[in-house]
C-alpha positions as a LaTeX table, in Angstrom:
\begin{tabular}{lrrr}
\hline
Residue & $x$ (\AA) & $y$ (\AA) & $z$ (\AA) \\
\hline
Met1 & 113.27 & 149.34 & 163.92 \\
Lys2 & 111.74 & 146.03 & 162.76 \\
Asn3 & 112.47 & 144.49 & 166.17 \\
Ala4 & 110.13 & 147.02 & 167.77 \\
Phe5 & 107.25 & 145.28 & 165.97 \\
Gly6 & 108.25 & 141.69 & 166.72 \\
Thr7 & 106.82 & 139.29 & 169.29 \\
Asn8 & 108.36 & 136.03 & 170.49 \\
Gly9 & 106.30 & 132.89 & 170.70 \\
Thr10 & 106.36 & 129.11 & 170.64 \\
Val11 & 104.68 & 126.69 & 168.27 \\
Gly12 & 101.47 & 125.19 & 169.66 \\
Ser13 & 100.43 & 121.56 & 169.42 \\
Gly14 & 98.73 & 120.44 & 166.22 \\
Ser15 & 100.70 & 122.87 & 164.03 \\
Thr16 & 101.47 & 121.92 & 160.44 \\
Ala17 & 103.90 & 123.15 & 157.79 \\
Ser18 & 101.26 & 125.73 & 156.78 \\
Val19 & 99.48 & 126.62 & 160.04 \\
Ile20 & 101.25 & 127.62 & 163.24 \\
Asn21 & 98.94 & 127.27 & 166.23 \\
Trp22 & 99.66 & 130.02 & 168.75 \\
Ser23 & 97.31 & 131.37 & 171.39 \\
Ala24 & 98.74 & 134.91 & 171.13 \\
Ala25 & 98.10 & 135.22 & 167.37 \\
Ser26 & 96.71 & 138.57 & 166.26 \\
Thr27 & 95.44 & 139.98 & 162.99 \\
Ser28 & 98.26 & 142.56 & 163.29 \\
Phe29 & 100.60 & 139.84 & 161.98 \\
Gln30 & 98.74 & 139.37 & 158.65 \\
Gln31 & 101.12 & 139.97 & 155.74 \\
Gly32 & 104.01 & 140.00 & 158.21 \\
Ser33 & 106.84 & 137.52 & 158.63 \\
Ile34 & 107.85 & 134.78 & 161.04 \\
Thr35 & 111.43 & 133.72 & 161.77 \\
Phe36 & 112.04 & 130.48 & 163.65 \\
Thr37 & 114.65 & 130.69 & 166.40 \\
Ser38 & 114.86 & 127.02 & 167.40 \\
Gly39 & 114.01 & 123.55 & 166.17 \\
Val40 & 114.28 & 122.05 & 162.72 \\
Asn41 & 113.33 & 125.39 & 161.08 \\
Ala42 & 115.81 & 127.55 & 163.05 \\
Gly43 & 116.81 & 130.52 & 160.88 \\
Val44 & 113.96 & 129.99 & 158.40 \\
Thr45 & 111.77 & 133.02 & 157.62 \\
Ala46 & 108.31 & 132.73 & 156.08 \\
Thr47 & 105.50 & 135.14 & 155.17 \\
Val48 & 102.33 & 135.12 & 157.26 \\
Gly49 & 99.37 & 135.21 & 154.89 \\
Ser50 & 96.59 & 135.45 & 157.46 \\
Ala51 & 96.00 & 135.20 & 161.18 \\
Val52 & 93.10 & 134.19 & 163.38 \\
Ala53 & 93.20 & 136.12 & 166.64 \\
Gly54 & 94.03 & 133.89 & 169.58 \\
Thr55 & 94.30 & 130.80 & 167.40 \\
Ser56 & 96.81 & 130.57 & 164.57 \\
Leu57 & 99.03 & 132.04 & 161.87 \\
Thr58 & 98.63 & 130.70 & 158.33 \\
Leu59 & 101.76 & 130.90 & 156.19 \\
Leu60 & 101.64 & 132.00 & 152.56 \\
Tyr61 & 103.75 & 128.97 & 151.57 \\
Pro62 & 104.31 & 125.84 & 153.67 \\
Leu63 & 107.59 & 125.23 & 155.46 \\
Glu64 & 109.84 & 122.42 & 154.25 \\
Ser65 & 109.70 & 120.82 & 157.70 \\
Val66 & 106.83 & 120.69 & 160.19 \\
Pro67 & 107.79 & 122.60 & 163.36 \\
Ala68 & 107.61 & 120.74 & 166.68 \\
Thr69 & 105.49 & 121.89 & 169.59 \\
Gly70 & 107.55 & 124.35 & 171.63 \\
Asp71 & 109.84 & 125.50 & 168.79 \\
Gly72 & 110.58 & 129.21 & 169.21 \\
Phe73 & 109.90 & 131.98 & 166.72 \\
Thr74 & 109.64 & 135.73 & 166.35 \\
Val75 & 106.69 & 137.06 & 164.37 \\
Tyr76 & 106.59 & 140.60 & 162.98 \\
Tyr77 & 103.63 & 142.89 & 162.22 \\
Gly78 & 102.41 & 142.97 & 158.65 \\
Cys79 & 101.54 & 145.94 & 156.49 \\
Asp80 & 98.76 & 146.31 & 153.92 \\
His81 & 100.52 & 149.35 & 152.37 \\
Thr82 & 97.82 & 151.90 & 153.15 \\
Pro83 & 98.33 & 155.30 & 154.79 \\
Gly84 & 95.91 & 154.37 & 157.59 \\
Thr85 & 97.93 & 151.33 & 158.61 \\
Cys86 & 101.18 & 153.23 & 158.28 \\
Gln87 & 99.92 & 155.80 & 160.77 \\
Ala88 & 97.84 & 153.66 & 163.13 \\
Lys89 & 100.07 & 150.59 & 163.41 \\
Phe90 & 103.56 & 151.98 & 162.85 \\
Asn91 & 103.21 & 155.75 & 163.50 \\
Asn92 & 105.33 & 156.26 & 160.40 \\
Leu93 & 103.16 & 158.22 & 157.96 \\
Ala94 & 105.99 & 160.70 & 157.31 \\
Asn95 & 107.90 & 157.89 & 155.55 \\
Phe96 & 104.94 & 156.43 & 153.63 \\
Arg97 & 106.03 & 156.00 & 150.01 \\
Gly98 & 102.87 & 154.65 & 148.45 \\
Phe99 & 100.55 & 156.22 & 145.93 \\
Pro100 & 97.05 & 155.67 & 147.34 \\
Phe101 & 95.40 & 158.52 & 145.44 \\
Val102 & 96.46 & 157.63 & 141.89 \\
Pro103 & 93.30 & 156.86 & 139.90 \\
Pro104 & 92.97 & 153.36 & 138.48 \\
Pro105 & 93.74 & 152.96 & 134.73 \\
Gln106 & 90.05 & 152.73 & 133.78 \\
Met107 & 89.55 & 156.32 & 134.97 \\
Ala108 & 91.87 & 157.60 & 132.20 \\
Val109 & 89.28 & 156.95 & 129.52 \\
\hline
\end{tabular}
């Protein structure tokens, strides 16, 4: 099922160990993951912290090696663990296992 939410891409010029430049970047990939399929990072998976649409993906932690322009990867949608995202992005509300309506601890007093 994860593959249904993955998109293939290639590293753009000027990328660093923390920022992957990619013209097809989308905010849908925030809090998702990226797995490199070629180059020095082949097989390495990292967490995408944020994304700028049409520009870049910023990784939560930098890679050990800077990817080269043209290295391949697959990036997967991220989830912010809310019912709205579960329904709108993944159409999977029936399997949502979160607790969005539990009051915060300060409400117990």
